[in-house]
C-alpha positions as CSV (number, residue, x, y, z in Angstrom):
1,M,60.7,26.6,-40.8
2,N,61.3,28.7,-43.3
3,N,63.7,27.0,-46.4
4,Q,64.8,30.7,-47.1
5,K,66.5,31.3,-44.0
6,N,69.0,34.2,-43.4
7,L,72.1,32.3,-42.6
8,Y,74.1,35.4,-41.8
9,A,71.8,36.6,-39.1
10,M,72.2,33.0,-37.4
11,T,74.8,32.3,-34.8
12,D,77.0,29.3,-35.8
13,S,75.7,27.3,-33.6
14,A,72.0,27.8,-34.3
15,I,73.4,26.7,-37.8
16,A,74.9,23.6,-36.7
17,K,71.5,22.7,-34.6
18,E,69.7,23.4,-37.9
19,L,72.0,20.6,-40.2
20,G,71.2,18.9,-36.8
21,R,67.8,19.1,-37.3
22,R,67.8,18.1,-40.9
23,L,69.7,15.3,-40.6
24,E,67.2,13.9,-38.4
25,Q,65.1,14.8,-40.4
26,M,66.6,12.4,-43.3
27,R,66.8,9.8,-40.6
28,L,62.8,9.7,-40.1
29,E,62.0,10.0,-43.7
30,A,64.1,6.9,-44.3
31,N,62.3,5.4,-41.0
32,K,65.5,4.1,-39.8
33,P,65.8,3.9,-35.6
34,Q,68.3,6.3,-33.9
35,K,70.1,2.9,-32.1
36,A,70.3,1.5,-35.8
37,I,72.8,4.0,-37.5
38,A,74.6,4.5,-34.6
39,D,75.2,1.0,-34.9
40,E,76.1,0.7,-37.9
41,L,78.7,3.7,-37.6
42,G,80.1,2.2,-34.4
43,I,79.1,5.2,-32.4
44,S,76.6,5.5,-29.2
45,E,73.1,6.8,-29.2
46,G,74.2,9.6,-27.3
47,T,76.9,10.4,-29.8
48,Y,73.9,10.7,-32.4
49,R,72.0,12.9,-30.5
50,H,75.0,15.2,-29.6
51,A,75.2,14.9,-33.8
52,I,71.7,15.8,-34.0
53,N,71.8,18.8,-31.9
54,G,74.7,20.4,-33.9
55,K,77.5,19.4,-31.7
56,A,79.1,16.3,-33.5
57,K,82.6,16.1,-35.4
58,L,82.3,16.4,-39.1
59,E,83.3,12.3,-39.3
60,V,80.0,11.7,-37.4
61,I,78.0,14.1,-39.7
62,I,79.5,11.9,-42.6
63,G,79.2,9.1,-41.9
64,I,75.2,9.7,-40.8
65,L,75.0,10.9,-44.4
66,R,76.6,7.5,-45.8
67,V,74.2,5.1,-43.5
68,L,71.3,7.0,-45.0
69,G,72.5,6.9,-48.3
70,K,72.5,10.9,-48.7
71,L,76.4,11.3,-49.0
72,E,75.6,13.1,-52.6
73,N,74.6,16.1,-50.4
74,V,78.2,16.9,-49.3
75,D,78.7,18.3,-52.7
76,S,75.4,20.6,-52.2
77,F,77.0,21.6,-49.0
78,L,80.4,22.2,-50.4
79,P,80.5,22.2,-53.5
80,E,83.7,22.1,-55.4
81,L,84.2,24.8,-57.5
82,P,86.8,24.9,-60.6
83,F,89.6,27.0,-61.2
84,S,90.0,28.6,-64.9
85,P,92.9,28.1,-66.5
86,I,94.1,31.9,-66.2
87,E,93.7,31.2,-62.6
88,L,95.7,28.2,-62.5
89,L,98.6,29.8,-63.9
90,K,98.4,32.7,-61.8
91,L,98.8,30.1,-59.0
92,E,102.0,28.8,-60.5
93,G,103.7,32.0,-60.4
94,K,103.2,32.6,-56.7
95,K,104.2,29.1,-55.9
96,R,106.8,29.5,-53.0
97,Q,110.1,28.5,-53.9
98,R,112.7,26.9,-51.8
99,A,115.4,28.4,-50.5
100,T,119.0,27.5,-50.7
101,R,121.8,28.0,-49.0
102,Q,124.6,30.3,-50.0
103,S,127.9,28.4,-49.9
104,V,130.5,29.8,-48.0
105,V,132.6,31.0,-51.5
106,D,130.0,32.5,-52.3
107,V,129.5,34.9,-49.0
108,K,132.6,36.0,-49.2
109,Q,133.1,37.3,-53.0
110,A,130.0,38.6,-52.6
111,E,131.5,40.5,-49.5
112,G,135.0,41.0,-51.4
113,D,137.0,39.3,-48.4
114,I,139.1,36.5,-50.2
115,D,142.1,36.0,-49.6
116,W,144.3,34.2,-51.9
């Protein structure tokens, strides 16, 4: 398959299957049997097969990467993008403030209904 795939032209299911295919390729390169990976993760071989068919929970995919010693691929998959200091300041200014409850006296003063 071509490494320069147009992911936007693929369905979500097709992308998930492609990720599963790549996981299986990593396993084959590591020369580890499916059963060994499944046993180490505490999952069934069927669950492993679901993962390579693109139908796994994210935790299972992460576990497979961990067993294969390829956890650093998570950084490639979703790299952390640092905020600039200016953007962080902008976000700080937009933080929601907790609403405070007005006291009954404050409400009456605002309405002008104070009886002394």
